[in-house]
C-alpha positions in Angstrom: 111.9 68.8 115.0 111.0 68.8 111.3 107.4 69.8 112.0 108.6 72.7 114.2 111.1 74.0 111.7 108.9 73.8 108.6 105.9 75.2 110.5 107.9 78.1 111.8 109.2 78.9 108.4 105.8 78.7 106.8 104.3 80.7 109.6 106.8 83.5 109.3 106.5 83.7 105.5 102.7 83.6 105.6 102.8 86.3 108.4 105.1 88.5 106.2 102.6 88.1 103.3 99.8 89.3 105.6 102.0 92.2 106.5 102.6 93.1 102.9 98.8 93.3 102.4 98.0 94.9 105.7 100.8 97.6 105.6 98.9 99.6 103.0 95.6 99.4 105.0 97.5 100.4 108.1 99.0 103.3 106.4 95.7 104.5 104.9 93.8 104.3 108.2 96.7 105.6 110.3 97.1 108.7 108.1 93.6 109.3 106.8 91.2 107.4 109.1 89.7 105.6 106.1 88.5 102.0 106.5 89.1 100.7 103.0 87.1 97.5 102.5 88.4 97.2 98.9 92.0 97.0 100.0 92.2 93.2 99.5 90.7 93.8 96.1 93.7 95.9 95.2 95.8 92.9 96.2 93.9 90.8 93.8 94.0 93.4 91.1 97.8 93.6 91.5 98.1 89.8 91.0 96.0 89.9 87.8 97.7 92.9 86.3 101.1 91.2 87.0 99.8 88.1 85.3 98.6 90.0 82.2 101.9 92.0 81.9 104.2 89.1 82.7 102.5 87.0 79.9 103.9 89.5 77.4 106.8 91.4 79.0 108.1 89.0 81.6 107.8 88.5 85.4 109.9 91.3 86.6 108.2 93.9 84.3 104.9 92.7 85.7 106.3 93.1 89.3 107.1 96.8 88.5 104.0 97.7 86.5 101.3 96.1 88.7 101.8 98.3 91.8 102.1 101.4 89.6 98.7 100.8 88.0 97.1 99.8 91.3 98.5 102.9 92.9 97.0 105.1 90.2 93.6 103.3 90.6 93.9 104.0 94.4 94.6 107.7 93.8 91.6 108.0 91.4 89.4 106.4 94.1 90.6 108.8 96.7 90.3 111.9 94.4 86.9 111.3 92.9 85.0 108.9 95.2 86.0 109.1 98.8 85.6 112.9 99.2 81.9 112.5 98.4 81.3 110.3 101.4 84.1 111.2 103.9 82.1 113.8 105.7 79.3 111.2 106.5 81.6 108.9 108.5 83.1 105.5 108.4 79.8 103.7 107.6 79.5 105.4 104.2 83.2 104.8 103.5 82.8 101.1 104.2 79.7 100.9 102.0 81.5 102.7 99.1 84.6 100.6 99.3 82.5 97.4 99.7 80.8 98.3 96.5 84.1 99.0 94.8 85.4 95.6 95.9 82.4 93.9 94.2 83.0 95.9 91.0 86.7 95.0 90.9 85.8 91.3 91.4 83.2 91.3 88.7 85.5 93.2 86.2 88.2 90.6 86.8 85.8 87.8 86.2 84.6 89.6 83.0 88.1 89.8 81.6 89.8 86.7 83.0 87.0 84.3 83.8 85.8 82.7 87.0 88.7 80.2 87.3 92.3 80.5 88.4 94.8 81.8 85.9 98.2 80.3 85.2 100.4 82.9 86.9 103.8 81.3 87.4 107.0 82.4 89.1 110.0 82.7 86.7 112.3 79.6 86.3 115.3 81.4 87.8 113.4 81.6 91.1 112.0 78.1 91.0 114.6 76.2 93.1 115.1 75.0 96.6 116.7 77.4 99.1 117.8 74.5 101.3 117.0 71.0 102.3 115.9 69.9 105.7 114.9 66.4 106.9 114.8 65.3 103.3 112.4 68.0 102.1 113.3 70.9 99.8 112.1 74.4 101.0 111.2 76.6 98.0 113.3 79.8 97.6 110.2 81.7 96.5 108.8 81.6 100.0 111.9 83.3 101.2 111.6 85.8 98.4 108.1 86.8 99.6 109.4 87.2 103.1 112.4 89.2 102.0 110.1 91.5 99.9 108.0 92.2 103.0 111.0 93.0 105.2 112.3 95.4 102.6 108.9 97.0 102.4 108.8 97.5 106.1 112.3 99.0 106.2 111.5 101.4 103.4 108.2 102.5 104.9 109.7 103.0 108.3 112.6 105.0 106.9 110.3 107.2 104.8 107.9 108.0 107.6 110.5 108.4 110.4 113.6 109.8 108.7 112.6 111.9 105.7 110.9 115.2 104.9 108.1 113.3 103.2 107.3 111.4 106.4 107.3 114.7 108.4 104.8 116.2 105.9 102.6 113.1 106.0 102.6 112.9 109.8 101.9 116.7 110.1 99.0 116.3 107.6 97.6 113.5 109.8 97.9 115.3 113.2 97.6 119.0 112.4 96.2 119.3 108.9 95.3 123.0 109.3 98.8 123.9 110.4 100.4 121.9 107.6 98.1 123.6 105.1 99.1 127.0 106.6 102.7 126.1 106.0 102.0 125.7 102.3 101.4 122.0 101.9 98.6 120.7 99.7 96.7 118.4 102.1 94.4 116.8 99.5 97.4 115.9 97.3 99.2 114.5 100.4 96.2 112.3 101.2 95.8 111.2 97.6 99.4 110.2 97.6 99.1 108.3 100.8 96.1 106.4 99.5 97.8 105.7 96.3 100.9 104.3 98.0 98.8 102.1 100.3 97.0 100.7 97.2 100.3 100.2 95.4 101.7 98.2 98.4 98.7 95.9 98.2 99.2 95.6 94.4 102.9 94.7 95.0 101.9 92.0 97.5 99.5 90.5 94.9 102.1 90.6 92.2 104.6 88.8 94.4 102.3 86.3 96.1 100.1 85.6 93.1 102.9 83.7 91.4 103.1 81.3 94.3 99.6 81.1 95.7 96.5 80.5 93.4 95.5 83.6 91.5 91.7 83.5 91.3 88.8 85.9 91.7 88.2 84.8 95.3 91.8 85.6 96.5 90.8 89.0 97.8 87.8 87.7 99.7 89.9 84.9 101.2 92.6 87.3 102.6 90.4 90.4 103.2 88.9 89.4 106.5 92.3 88.2 107.9 93.9 91.5 106.9 91.4 93.5 108.9 92.0 91.2 111.9 95.8 91.9 111.5 95.2 95.7 111.6 92.9 95.4 114.6 95.2 93.1 116.6 98.3 95.2 115.8 96.6 98.5 116.6 94.9 100.8 114.1 97.5 102.9 112.3 100.5 101.1 113.9 103.0 99.8 111.3 105.1 98.0 113.9 101.9 96.5 115.4 100.8 95.3 112.0 104.1 93.5 111.5 103.9 91.9 115.0 100.3 90.9 114.6 101.0 89.4 111.1 103.8 87.3 112.5 101.8 86.1 115.4 98.8 85.1 113.3 101.0 83.4 110.7 102.8 81.3 113.3 99.7 80.4 115.3 97.8 79.4 112.1 100.8 77.4 110.7 101.3 75.4 113.9 97.6 74.9 114.5 97.1 73.2 111.1 99.5 70.4 111.9 98.4 69.8 115.6 95.9 67.1 116.5 95.6 68.3 120.1 92.2 68.3 121.8 90.9 68.8 125.3 90.8 65.1 125.6 94.5 65.0 125.3 94.8 67.4 128.2 92.5 65.4 130.4 94.6 62.3 129.6 97.4 63.9 131.6 95.3 63.5 134.8 93.8 60.1 133.8 90.5 61.4 132.5 91.2 60.9 128.8 88.8 58.0 128.3 86.0 59.9 130.1 86.5 62.9 127.8 86.5 60.8 124.7 83.3 59.0 125.8 81.6 62.4 126.1 83.0 63.6 122.7 81.8 66.9 121.3 84.1 69.8 122.1 86.3 67.6 124.3 87.5 65.7 121.2 87.5 68.6 118.7 91.1 68.7 117.3 92.9 72.0 117.0 93.7 71.4 113.3 90.0 71.4 112.5 89.5 74.8 113.9 92.8 76.4 112.8 90.9 78.9 110.6 89.3 80.5 113.7 92.7 81.1 115.4 93.1 84.6 114.1 89.7 85.6 115.3 90.3 84.0 118.7 93.5 86.0 119.0 91.7 89.2 118.1 89.1 88.5 120.8 91.7 87.9 123.4 93.8 91.0 122.4 90.7 93.3 122.4 89.6 92.1 125.8 93.0 92.7 127.3 94.0 95.8 125.3 91.2 97.3 123.2 93.7 99.6 121.4 95.6 96.6 120.0 99.1 95.4 120.7 100.8 98.7 119.7 97.9 101.0 119.1 97.5 104.4 120.8 94.7 104.9 123.3 92.4 107.7 122.3 
């Protein structure tokens, strides 16, 4: 019971963190069709900016300033870099943003070094939310999850219930018509890209105070974020949330399970035979937990190539 409860809580909070990072990427691709390989680097940049600001002005100031600065960086990238390669297709966009990710990583190493920095959560958030089975569950994990839920609610409301959302969706589907109605489409796209980058920066500012803030944090999360977007469906915000929660839960439970095929064979009396063969039959689930997201992506793409909630083209 303790394992199930703690694993479920950890899986949900980790999944919501994945959603915080993937939401911006989903927004950018869904509205603009841009595959931004540097998105996880914006997440890392947000964590480091929040660390630098919080060291002098406090945690909450860093939490506000980091997404603003990262959002401005994102708008500059969309305004001055992406238009030069957009006409050449996704391959050139990937190459450009991949190079940008390398530049951001090296700049961070230049200013902050190649080791983790001491980015800490404030003391007023450093307490246990509750105790279960003799273990204290940190409140800050719930704070990360609550931030992600608020982010989802605000994004959904803006896109589905406001004039801003109508303009953005019109610019995505019928850009010529939207432009004929007097809307500045380049400004709309620059704003969308900036908001997507700011969301990644906010995720880094929030998560960096709990998880290690180091120059590899973008690389560690970047591949998983793309898996989330693909599993959920390219451009689907709800699909991204669902995929994030599924991957978070599967990964969390898999880490603590020592199951193997030999255990299954034991149910029919062939356990000793399976253990004598060894190899894949005795490979424990916990040892391959890192491959769970990719296995889930493979299964989803075989069954539904558009993703869980993606639209078929």
